[in-house]
N, C-alpha and C positions, 0 to 999 in steps of 0.2 A: 401489418407487422406489429408485434407486441413491443412496446417501449420498455426500456430497462433503465430508468433514471437512477436506480440504486447501484448500478455497476460502478466499480471503483477503478480509478486509473492511477498511473504513476504520479508521484508528487514531485513535480519539477521545480516549483517555486518561481515567483515573478522574476527574481534576479537571474536565474539560469535561463529562463525563456528569453528575457531581454538580451542576454549575452549571445545566445545562439542566433537570434534574429539579426543581431548587429554584425556577426562575424561569419556568416555563411560563405562569403567569398574571400575570406582572409586566410593566407597560409598559416596553419596552426599546428603546434606541437602539443599533443595530448598524451598525458601519462596517467594511467590507472594504476594505483599503488595499493598493495595490501598493507594492513596495519602491522605495527611492531609486535613481536611475539613476547610471551611472558618468559620464555627460556632465554637467559642472557646470551647463550651461544647463537641464538637465531634473531636477536633483536635488530641486527643490522642487515638481515637478509634482504629486506625490501630495497636497500640502497644498492646491493649487488644486482638485483633484478632490474632496477631502473637503469643502471649503467649499461647492462647488457642490451636492454631495449634501445637505448640511445645509440649504442655502437652499431646495432643491426640497422637502424635507420641511416646512419652516417656512411656505411660502407658503399652502398650504391651511389650516393652523392659524390663520393671521392673520385669517381670515374667520370662524373659529369662536369658541366661548365661551372665556373666559380660563381656565376650569378645565382645559382641555386644553393650553393654551399653557404654563402654569406647569410641569407635570412635564417637558414636552419641553425647555424652556430649562434646567431644572436638570440634566437628563441631558446636554445639550450642554456645560454648564460642567464637569461631572465628566469627560467625555471629553476636552475640550481640556486640562484640567489634567494628564491622564495621557499626553499626546502626547510623543514624543521631543523633546528640546530642540535637537537638531541637524537638519540638512537631510535626513538619510536616515532610513530606518526600521531603524536598527541594522544596516544593511547586509544585512538579510534580504530574501528575495524579496517578502515582504509580511507583513501581520499582520491580525488581526481584533480589534476592540474592542467590548465590550458594556458599556453604561452605563445605570444606572437613575436615576430621579428622586431616589432616596435617597442618591445619590453613590457607589454601589458600581460599581467598574469591574473588568472581567476582560479581560486582554489575552493573546493567544497569537500567537507567530510562526507563519508558514506556510512550507512548503518549496517552494511553487510560486506564481508570481504570480497572485493572484486577480483576478477582474473587479471593478473598483472599484464599490462600491454602498453607499448609506446607507439604512436603513429605520427607521421608528418604528412599532412595533406591539406587540401583546401577545406576550410571549415572544421569545426570541432568534431571529434569522435564521440558522439552522444549516445549511440545505441546501447552501450553497456549499462547506462543509467537505469534502463528498464529493469535489469536484473537485480539491482541493489537499492532501488527506491524503497523508502519505508512505507509501511501501511498507513492509510489515512487514520488520523487520531480517532480514538473511540472512548466511550465512557464505560467504566466497569463498576458494577454494583454488587456488593457482597452483603446479603441480608439474612437474618434469622427472624424469630418471632417478635423480637423487641428492638432490634438494632439493625442499622444499615450503614455501610461505609461506601462512599463514592470516590472513584479515582478517575483520572484522565490518563489513558495509555497512548503514548506517542514515542516513536523511535525505540520501542522495546522497553521503555521505562515508565513506571507508575508515578503519578503525582497525586497526593491526597487532596481532595477537594473539600469534602465536608462529611459530617456524620449526622445521622438521624436516629434518635433514641426515643422509644415510647414504652413506658412500663404500665401495663394495664392494671387498674385498681378495681378489684372485685370485692365489694363489701359483703360480709355475711348477712344472711336474711334475718328477719326478726319474727318473734312470736307475740302476737297481741301488743305490738309496739315495743316490746322489750326483747332482750336476748333470750333465745330458747333455753328452757330448762334441760338439765342433763336427762337423757333417756327419752326426751320428747320425740314422738313419731310424727313426721311431717305429713303423713297420709299417703295413700296409694293412688289417689286421683289428682289430676291436675299436674302442675309442674313443681317438682321438688326443689328445694333450695340448691341442692347439688347440681341439678339440671340447669337451673337458672344461672348459677355461677359459671358453668361450662359454656352456656350460650353467650353470656356477656364476655367471657374470655375469648371465645371464637370471633365474636363481632369486633372486639378490640384488635385482634390479630389481622382481621380482614381490613379494618380501617388503616392499620399500619402498612399493610402491603399496598393498599391503594395510594397512600401518601408517598411510599417509595416509588411506585410506578409514575406518579405525577411529577415528582422531582426528577426522576430519571429522564422522562420525556422532555422536561424543560432544559436540562443540562445537555442532552444530545441534539436538540433542535431538529431541523428538517434534513440534515445530511449525515450526521455521525451514526455509526453503528453502536450497539450496546452489547455488553457481555454481562450476564447475570449468573451469580453463583451464590453459595451459602447453603442454608437449609432447603432441601428440595421442596417441601410443602410451601414455604414462603416464596421461593423462586418461581414456582408454578403460578401462584397468585399474582406476583408482580408481572410476569410475562402476560398473563391473561388480562391484567389491568392496563396494559399499554394501548395507545390508540391504534387504529387500523393502519395508519401511515407507517408503523414499524414492522409490518409484515415483510419478511425477508431481510430484516436489519438486526435481528436478535440472535446472538450466539449464547449457548449455555455451556457452563463448565460444571464439573462434578462438585459434590459437597465439599466445602472448604471451611475450615475453622477460622475464627477471628485472629488467630495467632500465626497463620501461615506466612512464610517469608515473602516479602514483596517480589523478590526475583522469581520464586516459584509461581506466584500468582500472575506475574507478567508473562512468564513463559506459557502458562496454561491458557491465559486469555489470548495470547498471540496465536497459538495453535487453533483455538476455537474460531478466531476471526479468519484465519487462512482457510479453514474448512468451509466457513460460510461464504468466503469469496469464491472458492472453487465451485461451490454449488451454483452460485449466481452466474459464473462464467459459462458453465455447461448450458444453462438455460439460455443465455445470450447467444452462444454459438449456434445452438439448434434453431433459435429464432432467426438468426441471420441466414442460415442455410435454407430455411423454409421460405424466406422472403425473396430469395434471388429470382425465382420464377414467378412469384406472386405479385408483390407490390413494387419491386424494383428498388426498395430502400436498403439495399445491401450490395456489397461488392466483396468478392472472394478471389484470392490470388493476387500476386504482386502487380501484374499488368492492369487488372481492373481497378485495384486500389489506387495506383498511381494516376490512372485516367480520371477517377473520381476526385482525387486531390487537385488535379489541374482544373477541374470545374468548381472547386471550392465546396464540394458536396459532403466531405467526410465529417461526421460528428463524433464518432467513437471508433477507435482502432484497437484491435486485439491481435497480438502476435504470439507465436510459439517460441519458447526459449531457444530452440535450435537455430532460429534465424539470428538471434543475438550472438550466438557463439560462432556460427559458420558463415553468415552473410552480413557482416556488420556494415560493409560499404553500401550495399543496396538498402539496408535498413536505416542507415544514417540519413539517406535522402528522404525516405518515407517519414521518419520521425521529424526531421526539420520542416518538411512541408506541412505535416500535421500540426506542429506547434504554431506555424504561421497562420493556420486556419483556426486556432484555438480549439482543436479537437482533443478529446480525452484519449489517452494512450495507456494500454496496460499489457502486461505479459501474462499469458495464460498459465495457470497451474496445471499439473499433470493430467487430470481428467479432461479438461477442455483442450489442452495442448494436443493430446492424442487425436481428438476429434478434428481439430484444425488441420493437423498434418495429414490426416487421412482423406479429408474431403475438401479442404480449402487451400492447399498449398502452404499451410502454416501462417496465413494472414487473412483477416477479414475485417470489414468495416461496416458500421451502420451509417447510412447516408441521411443528410438533411432533406434531400429531395431525390426523386428517382433519376437515375442516369440510364437511358435506354440500353438494353443489352446489345442491340444491333450496333449502336454507336460505339460501344465498348469493343465489340469484336472487330470493327473496322479501324479502331484507333491505333495509331503507331506511336508507342510511348518512347519519347526521346529523353534519356536521362540528362540531368544538368551536367554541363562540362566541368570536369574536375582536373586539377593539376595531377601530374604523376605522383602516385602515393608511395611513401616509404613506410613500411610497417616492421616493427620489431616486437616479437612476443617472446620474452625470456622463458 
């Protein structure tokens, strides 16, 4: 099976991973909240949606024993105490809040508007994080024949790193040690002064592109993707000058001037990275499908993936967005098990998602070691016991 070390996964962060591992068996109130709107009439809408979600979780509990209502109400009070005091969610696209009956609250902003939802169940509702996780940070280089600007792209925002300027100096040729006289003909044989100047200018531009490529490789290291834009001729030279380790890690954007707005540049670079990510995912899914009957280093379908997780064999997990929206309970278990095994997890973009849904039941995994197909077929997957779940989606 072909290895895909450049495939990217969701960015969970050490704090979130530690929280999920420590609270898998704790009754948890999870609230996914969309950010405040710019329209003043809609700025408090997220509070209305949150109250409706909490009420939807409370209604079934009202008919049950008080031993279940007490922890829920304690978690609600802890969550409400941690809410923003203003009408917006700190101007972020959204946030997720986890609250326990003991009063512990864990809050994280998200970089994309989540689907509002409130759940009360054992363990955190973590599956929606896959849909809103930011892209892995990347390095953006905008270069022309004499200048280059390097940025770091993270969370949809650009941060200026440094600039590289090189102005080629092409001295005029001489005649017999002195400046040529007016009307002097340089001859028809050999290299003319004009050709020599053009050659030196071309060599200076090639040296500049090589310097940009070298600096770009240093800034990106062994894991980050790069986005190259600017003058097409220079961008081609910079791309060609990158080491072989950057194969599959380079995204290109169209010609951009030095005065393009940072927001427009960030949006263009993000779209280019998403297209690069989608291309990688299609290759990975096809490789996993080919490996099922060959090397055994792959698992497809929820039952096979869960069985591989029980063996500690999952190295990289890819799921279709439909599972995040329609089967969050089952996906929560898979994600929590995968985080426990330090596996990479990612949501497939449309081209790879269609392939996953058609041939792998919407989920596939690359395995650290082969799990025999016959053992998987005989395995009876028993899901982890969970408390009765109360879900409210406004």
